[in-house]
C-alpha positions in Angstrom: 0.0 0.0 0.0 1.3 3.3 -0.9 1.3 6.4 1.2 -1.6 8.0 -0.6 -3.8 5.0 0.0 -2.8 4.9 3.7 -3.6 8.6 4.0 -7.0 8.2 2.4 -7.8 5.3 4.7 -6.8 7.3 7.8 -8.7 10.3 6.6 -11.8 8.2 5.9 -11.5 6.6 9.4 -11.1 10.0 11.0 -14.1 11.5 9.2 -16.3 8.6 10.1 -15.5 8.8 13.8 -14.9 12.6 14.1 -18.2 13.6 12.5 -20.4 11.8 15.0 -18.2 13.0 17.9 -18.5 16.6 16.7 -22.3 16.1 16.3 -22.5 14.6 19.8 -20.5 17.5 21.2 -22.8 20.0 19.5 -25.8 18.1 20.9 -24.3 18.1 24.4 -23.8 21.9 24.2 -27.4 22.4 23.0 -28.7 20.2 25.8 -26.7 22.1 28.4 -28.0 25.4 27.1 -31.6 24.1 27.3 -31.0 22.7 30.8 -29.6 26.1 32.0 -32.6 27.9 30.5 -35.0 25.5 32.1 -33.3 26.2 35.5 -33.5 29.9 35.0 -37.2 29.6 34.1 -37.8 27.4 37.2 -36.1 29.9 39.4 -38.2 32.7 38.0 -41.4 30.7 38.5 -40.3 29.8 42.0 -39.6 33.4 42.9 -42.9 34.5 41.4 -44.8 31.8 43.3 -43.1 32.9 46.6 -44.1 36.5 45.9 -47.7 35.4 45.2 -47.7 33.2 48.4 -46.5 36.1 50.5 -49.1 38.4 49.0 -51.8 35.9 49.6 -50.6 35.3 53.1 -50.6 39.0 54.0 -54.1 39.3 52.4 -55.4 36.4 54.4 -53.9 37.6 57.6 -55.4 41.0 57.1 -58.9 39.6 56.7 -58.5 36.8 59.3 -58.5 38.8 62.5 -60.3 38.8 65.7 -63.4 41.1 65.8 -64.6 42.2 69.2 -68.1 43.0 67.7 -68.5 39.5 66.4 -69.4 37.1 69.3 -68.9 34.0 67.0 -65.4 35.0 65.8 -63.9 31.8 67.3 -66.2 29.4 65.4 -64.3 27.4 62.8 -60.8 28.1 64.2 -58.8 24.9 64.7 -57.6 25.9 68.2 -61.2 26.0 69.4 -62.2 22.6 68.2 -62.6 21.2 71.7 -64.2 24.4 73.2 -67.6 23.6 74.7 -68.4 26.9 76.4 -67.6 28.2 79.8 -67.2 25.5 82.6 -67.3 26.4 86.2 -63.9 26.0 87.9 -62.0 25.8 84.5 -60.4 28.2 82.1 -60.1 27.5 78.4 -56.9 28.3 76.5 -57.2 28.0 72.7 -54.8 25.3 71.5 -54.3 24.1 75.0 -57.8 23.1 76.2 -59.5 23.4 79.5 -57.5 23.6 82.7 -58.5 23.8 86.4 -58.3 27.1 88.2 -58.1 27.8 91.9 -61.5 29.2 93.0 -60.0 32.6 94.0 -59.0 33.2 90.4 -62.2 32.2 88.7 -63.8 35.4 87.5 -60.7 37.3 88.6 -60.1 40.7 87.0 -56.4 41.0 86.1 -54.7 44.4 86.3 -51.5 45.8 85.0 -48.7 45.6 87.7 -50.1 42.5 89.3 -48.4 39.1 89.0 -49.8 36.0 87.3 -49.3 32.9 89.4 -46.7 30.4 88.0 -49.2 27.7 87.4 -51.0 29.8 84.7 -47.9 31.2 82.8 -47.5 28.4 80.3 -50.7 29.0 78.2 -49.0 31.1 75.5 -50.9 32.8 72.7 -49.6 31.2 69.5 -50.8 34.0 67.1 -50.9 37.4 68.8 -51.3 39.0 65.3 -54.7 37.5 65.1 -55.9 39.5 68.1 -54.3 42.7 66.7 -51.4 42.6 69.1 -47.8 43.6 68.2 -45.1 41.0 68.8 -44.2 40.7 72.4 -41.0 42.4 73.4 -37.9 40.3 74.4 -38.5 38.6 77.7 -42.3 38.9 77.5 -45.1 36.6 76.3 -48.8 36.8 75.7 -50.7 34.2 77.8 -54.4 33.2 78.1 -55.9 33.8 81.6 -59.6 33.1 81.6 -61.3 35.3 79.0 -58.3 37.7 79.0 -55.0 37.9 77.2 -52.1 39.1 79.4 -48.7 40.4 78.4 -46.4 39.1 81.1 -42.7 39.1 81.9 -41.6 35.5 81.4 -39.1 35.6 84.4 -41.4 37.1 87.0 -45.0 36.9 85.8 -45.4 40.7 86.1 -48.4 41.8 84.0 -47.5 44.5 81.6 -50.9 44.8 79.8 -54.4 43.2 79.8 -56.8 42.6 76.9 -60.1 41.8 78.5 -63.1 39.6 77.6 -61.8 38.0 74.4 -64.3 35.1 74.3 
């Protein structure tokens, strides 16, 4: 075989293997471009969905608030599912249920500057925003006490404010 024939065979072998490899590389680049574009689109959609979710959440929260003029405001709220009305000798804390109260505190009128007994400090209000309350300052919590919501100092039980006759 002469040199020209060998060169033709090598050239033919290279073109038959190189052409598919080049086409495969071009296809890989195109696939990667499409994949990157899909990721960009997914991120855009995800961000838009998050914005929509936040907007819907703010709208729902604005319209899902406690109304002092509506005596049935609590009906349908999940934390009141076991509420059966007032029971003598017990208080009800939404999300916590009924709990026994010492007789001297039943019907008690709480006032700012007084102290909430330690036995009643654990019935925290989960969603103060629902009642139109600002977030509690550091070291304070809102708690249920009978039909009232109290803002107390966690360490001492000192009552900082009282929201009366909630339900």
